[in-house]
C-alpha positions as CSV (number, residue, x, y, z in Angstrom):
1,M,0.0,0.0,0.0
2,I,1.3,3.5,-0.8
3,G,0.9,4.8,2.7
4,N,-0.9,4.7,6.0
5,R,-2.4,8.1,5.5
6,I,-6.2,7.8,5.9
7,T,-8.7,10.0,4.0
8,Y,-12.1,9.5,2.4
9,R,-14.5,11.2,0.0
10,T,-18.3,11.1,0.1
11,A,-20.2,9.6,-2.8
12,D,-24.0,9.4,-2.7
13,G,-23.9,10.0,1.0
14,V,-21.5,7.1,1.6
15,R,-17.9,7.5,2.8
16,V,-15.4,5.9,0.4
17,P,-12.1,5.3,2.2
18,G,-8.8,6.2,0.6
19,T,-5.2,7.2,1.1
20,W,-2.8,9.5,-0.7
21,R,0.8,10.1,-1.7
22,H,2.7,12.9,-3.4
23,A,3.0,13.1,-7.2
24,F,4.0,15.5,-9.9
25,I,1.6,16.7,-12.6
26,R,2.9,18.1,-15.9
27,N,0.7,20.9,-17.2
28,G,3.3,23.0,-19.1
29,D,5.4,23.3,-16.0
30,Y,5.5,20.6,-13.3
31,F,3.4,20.8,-10.1
32,L,3.9,19.0,-6.9
33,T,0.4,17.8,-5.7
34,D,-1.4,14.9,-3.9
35,L,-2.5,11.7,-5.6
36,F,-5.6,10.3,-3.8
37,I,-6.5,6.7,-4.3
38,Y,-10.0,5.4,-3.2
39,A,-11.4,2.0,-2.5
40,D,-13.9,2.2,-5.4
41,G,-11.0,2.4,-7.9
42,L,-11.2,6.2,-8.6
43,I,-8.1,8.3,-8.4
44,D,-8.0,12.0,-7.9
45,C,-5.0,13.9,-9.2
46,W,-6.2,17.2,-10.5
47,G,-9.5,15.5,-11.3
48,L,-11.3,12.3,-10.4
49,V,-10.6,9.6,-13.0
50,T,-11.0,5.8,-13.4
51,L,-8.0,3.5,-13.1
52,E,-7.9,3.2,-16.9
53,E,-7.9,7.0,-17.3
54,F,-5.2,7.3,-14.7
55,E,-3.1,4.8,-16.6
56,E,-3.5,7.0,-19.7
57,N,-2.4,10.0,-17.7
58,L,0.7,8.1,-16.8
59,R,1.4,7.0,-20.3
60,C,1.1,10.5,-21.8
61,G,3.2,12.0,-18.9
62,R,0.4,14.2,-17.4
63,V,1.1,12.3,-14.2
64,A,4.9,12.7,-14.4
65,T,7.4,10.0,-13.4
66,E,10.2,11.5,-15.6
67,L,11.6,14.8,-14.2
68,P,13.8,16.6,-16.7
69,D,16.8,18.5,-15.4
70,G,16.2,22.2,-15.3
71,A,12.4,21.9,-15.7
72,R,10.4,24.5,-13.7
73,V,8.3,23.1,-10.8
74,S,5.8,24.6,-8.4
75,A,4.2,23.7,-5.1
76,H,1.2,25.9,-5.0
77,E,1.5,28.8,-2.5
78,L,4.7,27.3,-1.2
79,A,7.6,27.5,-3.6
80,V,8.8,27.6,-7.2
81,W,12.1,26.0,-8.3
82,R,13.8,24.1,-11.0
83,F,14.9,20.5,-11.0
84,G,18.6,20.0,-10.5
85,E,20.0,16.5,-11.2
86,P,16.6,14.9,-10.3
87,R,16.5,11.2,-9.4
88,T,13.2,9.3,-9.4
89,W,12.6,5.7,-8.5
90,L,9.2,5.5,-10.3
91,T,8.2,4.5,-13.8
92,P,4.6,4.6,-15.1
93,E,4.5,0.8,-14.6
94,L,5.7,1.0,-11.0
95,L,3.3,3.7,-10.0
96,L,0.4,2.0,-11.6
97,A,1.3,-1.2,-9.8
98,E,1.5,0.6,-6.5
99,V,-2.0,2.1,-7.1
100,R,-3.5,-1.2,-8.0
101,D,-2.0,-2.7,-4.8
102,T,-3.4,0.2,-2.8
103,I,-6.9,-0.4,-4.2
104,D,-6.7,-4.0,-3.2
105,K,-5.6,-3.1,0.3
106,L,-8.4,-0.6,0.7
107,N,-10.9,-3.3,-0.2
108,G,-9.3,-5.9,2.2
109,R,-8.1,-8.0,-0.7
110,R,-4.6,-9.5,-1.0
111,D,-2.1,-7.2,-2.8
112,S,1.0,-8.4,-4.6
113,T,3.0,-8.7,-1.3
114,D,0.3,-10.8,0.3
115,R,0.1,-13.0,-2.8
116,C,3.9,-13.5,-2.7
117,L,3.9,-14.5,0.9
118,A,1.1,-16.9,0.3
119,A,3.2,-18.5,-2.5
120,V,6.1,-18.7,-0.1
121,D,4.0,-20.5,2.4
122,A,2.9,-23.0,-0.3
123,F,6.6,-23.6,-1.2
124,L,7.6,-24.1,2.5
125,A,4.8,-26.6,2.9
126,D,5.8,-28.5,-0.3
127,R,9.3,-27.6,-1.4
128,T,9.1,-28.5,-5.1
129,E,10.8,-26.5,-7.8
130,E,7.4,-25.8,-9.3
131,N,6.3,-24.1,-6.1
132,R,9.6,-22.2,-5.9
133,T,9.1,-20.9,-9.4
134,A,5.6,-19.7,-8.5
135,A,7.0,-18.0,-5.4
136,R,9.7,-16.4,-7.5
137,A,7.2,-15.1,-10.0
138,A,5.1,-13.7,-7.2
139,Y,8.1,-11.9,-5.7
140,L,9.0,-10.3,-9.0
141,A,5.4,-9.2,-9.3
142,I,5.7,-6.9,-6.3
143,P,6.5,-3.4,-7.4
144,E,10.2,-3.0,-7.1
145,T,9.8,0.0,-4.8
146,Q,7.8,-2.2,-2.3
147,R,9.9,-5.4,-2.3
148,H,12.2,-4.2,0.6
149,Y,9.2,-4.0,2.9
150,A,7.5,-7.3,2.0
151,L,8.6,-9.1,5.2
152,G,8.1,-6.0,7.5
153,D,11.7,-6.6,8.7
154,M,13.5,-3.3,8.7
155,D,16.8,-5.0,9.6
156,R,17.0,-7.7,7.0
157,K,14.6,-6.1,4.5
158,D,13.7,-8.7,1.8
159,W,17.0,-10.5,1.7
160,P,15.7,-13.8,3.2
161,L,12.8,-13.7,0.7
162,Q,15.2,-13.1,-2.3
163,V,17.4,-16.0,-1.2
164,L,14.4,-18.4,-0.6
165,V,12.8,-17.9,-4.0
166,T,16.1,-18.1,-5.8
167,G,17.6,-21.3,-4.3
168,P,21.2,-22.3,-3.8
169,G,23.5,-21.9,-6.8
170,E,21.1,-19.6,-8.7
171,H,20.9,-15.8,-9.4
172,L,17.6,-14.0,-8.8
173,D,16.1,-12.3,-11.9
174,G,15.8,-8.5,-11.6
175,T,18.7,-8.0,-9.1
176,P,22.2,-6.8,-9.8
177,P,24.6,-9.5,-10.9
178,G,26.7,-11.1,-8.2
179,E,27.6,-14.3,-6.6
180,P,25.0,-17.0,-6.7
181,V,23.1,-17.9,-3.5
182,T,25.2,-20.2,-1.3
183,R,23.9,-23.2,0.6
184,E,24.7,-21.5,3.9
185,E,22.6,-18.4,2.8
186,Y,19.8,-20.6,1.7
187,D,19.7,-22.6,5.0
188,D,19.7,-19.3,6.9
189,A,16.7,-18.2,4.9
190,I,14.9,-21.4,5.6
191,A,15.6,-21.0,9.3
192,Y,14.4,-17.4,9.1
193,F,11.0,-18.4,7.6
194,E,10.6,-21.3,10.1
195,E,11.1,-18.9,13.0
196,R,8.9,-16.3,11.4
197,A,6.1,-18.9,11.0
198,K,6.3,-19.7,14.7
199,W,6.2,-16.1,15.6
200,I,3.1,-15.5,13.4
201,A,1.4,-18.5,14.9
202,E,2.0,-17.3,18.5
203,R,1.2,-13.6,17.7
204,P,-2.6,-13.7,18.4
205,A,-2.0,-15.1,21.9
206,R,0.9,-12.8,22.7
207,V,0.2,-10.1,25.3
208,P,2.5,-7.0,25.2
209,A,4.7,-6.7,28.3
210,D,2.8,-3.5,29.2
211,G,-0.6,-5.0,28.7
212,P,-3.2,-4.7,25.9
213,A,-3.4,-1.6,23.7
214,T,-7.2,-1.6,23.6
215,P,-9.9,-2.1,26.3
216,I,-11.1,-5.6,27.0
217,A,-14.5,-4.5,28.5
218,P,-17.1,-3.0,26.1
219,A,-17.5,0.8,26.2
220,I,-20.0,2.4,28.6
221,H,-22.1,5.3,27.7
222,L,-22.7,7.7,30.6
223,Y,-26.0,9.3,29.5
224,Q,-27.0,12.7,30.6
225,R,-29.9,12.6,33.1
226,H,-31.4,14.9,35.6
227,S,-30.4,13.3,38.9
228,R,-32.0,14.9,41.9
229,E,-31.7,12.4,44.8
230,P,-29.2,9.8,45.9
231,S,-30.0,6.2,45.2
232,D,-29.1,3.0,46.9
233,D,-28.3,1.4,43.6
234,P,-27.4,4.3,41.2
235,G,-25.3,2.1,38.8
236,T,-23.2,4.1,36.3
237,K,-25.4,7.2,36.9
238,A,-23.2,7.7,39.9
239,L,-20.3,8.5,37.6
240,R,-22.0,11.6,36.3
241,N,-20.6,14.9,37.6
242,D,-24.1,16.1,38.4
243,F,-24.9,13.0,40.5
244,P,-25.7,14.2,44.1
245,A,-22.6,13.1,45.9
246,P,-21.4,16.0,48.2
247,V,-17.8,16.9,47.8
248,L,-15.7,18.7,50.5
249,V,-13.2,21.1,49.1
250,D,-11.2,23.7,51.2
251,G,-13.6,23.2,54.1
252,V,-16.7,23.8,52.0
253,T,-19.2,21.1,51.1
254,Y,-20.7,21.3,47.6
255,P,-23.7,19.3,46.3
256,C,-21.7,17.5,43.6
257,V,-18.6,17.8,41.4
258,G,-20.4,20.0,38.9
259,H,-21.2,22.7,41.6
260,V,-17.6,22.8,42.9
261,Y,-16.2,22.9,39.4
262,W,-18.1,26.0,38.5
263,A,-17.5,27.6,41.9
264,L,-13.7,27.3,41.5
265,S,-13.9,29.0,38.1
266,T,-14.5,32.4,39.7
267,T,-12.5,34.5,42.1
268,D,-15.6,36.1,43.7
269,P,-16.4,34.6,47.1
270,A,-20.0,35.8,46.9
271,A,-20.4,34.2,43.5
272,R,-18.9,31.0,44.8
273,A,-21.4,30.8,47.6
274,A,-24.3,31.5,45.1
275,I,-23.0,28.7,42.9
276,R,-22.7,26.3,45.8
277,D,-26.4,27.1,46.7
278,A,-27.8,26.7,43.2
279,N,-30.5,24.1,42.8
280,T,-29.0,22.4,39.8
281,V,-25.6,22.2,38.1
282,Y,-27.2,24.1,35.2
283,A,-28.1,27.0,37.5
284,A,-24.6,26.8,38.9
285,R,-23.1,27.0,35.4
286,D,-25.3,30.1,34.6
287,R,-24.2,31.9,37.8
288,A,-20.6,31.1,37.1
289,A,-20.9,32.5,33.5
290,D,-22.0,35.9,35.0
291,A,-19.2,36.0,37.6
292,P,-15.6,37.2,37.3
293,R,-13.6,34.4,35.8
294,R,-9.9,33.4,35.9
295,G,-7.7,31.7,33.2
296,W,-10.0,28.8,33.4
297,D,-9.6,27.1,30.0
298,Q,-5.9,26.5,30.7
299,A,-6.5,25.1,34.2
300,R,-9.8,23.2,34.0
301,N,-8.4,19.8,33.3
302,A,-6.2,19.9,36.4
303,V,-9.1,21.1,38.5
304,M,-11.5,18.4,37.2
305,T,-8.8,15.7,37.8
306,A,-8.5,16.8,41.5
307,L,-12.3,17.0,41.9
308,L,-12.9,13.5,40.6
309,R,-10.2,12.2,42.9
310,A,-11.9,13.9,45.8
311,K,-15.3,12.5,44.9
312,Y,-14.2,8.9,44.7
313,T,-11.9,9.2,47.7
314,Q,-14.7,10.6,49.8
315,H,-17.3,8.1,48.5
316,P,-15.8,4.6,48.5
317,A,-19.1,3.1,47.4
318,L,-19.0,5.3,44.2
319,A,-15.3,4.3,43.7
320,R,-16.4,0.7,43.6
321,I,-18.9,1.5,40.9
322,L,-16.1,3.2,38.9
323,L,-13.8,0.2,39.4
324,V,-16.5,-2.2,38.2
325,T,-16.2,-0.6,34.7
326,H,-12.8,-2.5,34.5
327,D,-11.0,-1.0,31.5
328,A,-14.0,0.1,29.5
329,T,-13.9,3.3,27.4
330,L,-16.2,5.8,29.2
331,V,-18.3,7.9,26.8
332,Y,-19.6,10.9,28.6
333,D,-22.7,12.9,27.5
334,D,-22.6,16.7,28.0
335,F,-25.2,18.6,26.0
336,D,-23.6,21.9,27.0
337,S,-19.9,21.1,26.2
338,G,-18.2,19.5,23.3
339,Y,-15.0,19.7,25.4
340,W,-16.2,17.6,28.4
341,G,-18.6,15.5,26.5
342,D,-18.5,13.1,23.5
343,D,-21.2,14.9,21.5
344,G,-21.9,12.0,19.3
345,G,-18.3,11.4,18.4
346,R,-17.6,15.1,17.6
347,G,-16.6,16.2,21.2
348,R,-13.4,15.6,23.1
349,N,-14.9,13.5,25.9
350,W,-12.5,14.9,28.5
351,T,-14.7,13.9,31.4
352,G,-14.7,10.3,30.2
353,R,-11.0,10.3,29.7
354,L,-10.3,11.8,33.2
355,L,-12.7,9.2,34.8
356,E,-10.6,6.5,33.1
357,L,-7.5,8.1,34.5
358,G,-9.0,8.3,38.0
359,R,-10.0,4.7,37.7
360,S,-6.4,3.8,36.9
361,G,-5.3,5.7,40.0
362,L,-7.7,3.8,42.2
363,R,-6.4,0.5,40.8
364,A,-2.9,1.6,41.5
365,E,-3.8,2.3,45.1
366,R,-5.4,-1.1,45.5
367,A,-2.4,-2.7,44.1
368,G,-0.2,-1.0,46.6
369,I,1.6,1.1,44.1
370,T,2.8,4.4,45.6
371,L,2.5,7.2,43.2
372,P,4.9,10.1,43.5
373,E,3.5,13.4,44.7
374,P,3.8,16.4,42.2
375,G,7.1,18.1,42.6
376,T,8.9,15.0,43.9
377,A,11.1,12.6,42.1
378,A,11.5,8.9,42.7
379,V,14.7,7.8,44.3
């Protein structure tokens, strides 16, 4: 595949996934631009075209792979220069092959590298010359610019693959002339692929030393509700910042996290008292909005982190509810804030993220892990 860059276009209301790479267009002068490749086989490079039309643009040089010395080139609104001793690794055939591979990958199909590795597996299972010939042909079908990365081994590149499909005493087609493959090199390649096969077989069950990268528990949606009274069995409603769980901060008790959050946003003691006494978090928010504010947007994450810690430290029963969520992603509704809430996937979900961080802190405490205090260093 040309790259790991992800993009899409919308066609008839459907998102069509794609990726892109840089390319040169020749339109009198040369222009550096982006070449977009989409899963439905359309390519956008100064216009949306089919694969066949793109191939014609390559053949006629409109999509340029030959870069003449001294030719004038422009990157729109960035720079203008002339080519000086340009070197390019692409030909029309190579770029077209890369684009075809990319379309296969975007559709979840095997590309030329996948087909080569499947042919290698077939050879290793039945080591006939017929199977080696098939693997060799599959290797040479990989675009030359992509062969080095076929094994995903940045140390040895594709050398074991070259040796395996060539065989001892032979020269591989398409490579610079040199000494034939030795028996020792061939045996080393066989050992490499046998070890690689074991690693691939074990990979699904392998757990990273630092634990899994993604949650094991399913995500939990913390829907916005209008809680008024405590409950003996609140469930995940207790994780809401407007849930009536009094929080003691600086000697003052507030009805819930939401109240104290808004109270701390102002420097006016009278406004703080009014916010504390508001009937709802929404009323507390409105009173805070009318009060003198401090540099809140730069400090609010630290404040909320401390308030959540206070809530779950002061209410062990609520801490147990948070811990029961295991490692689930916590999706937090906040109709009033795309910063604190998820907002249907458009918001930043900072409340959910800080709840997950607080949950991790609770687990660390229960595991007996001593966390350093701010401003101190571990010895």
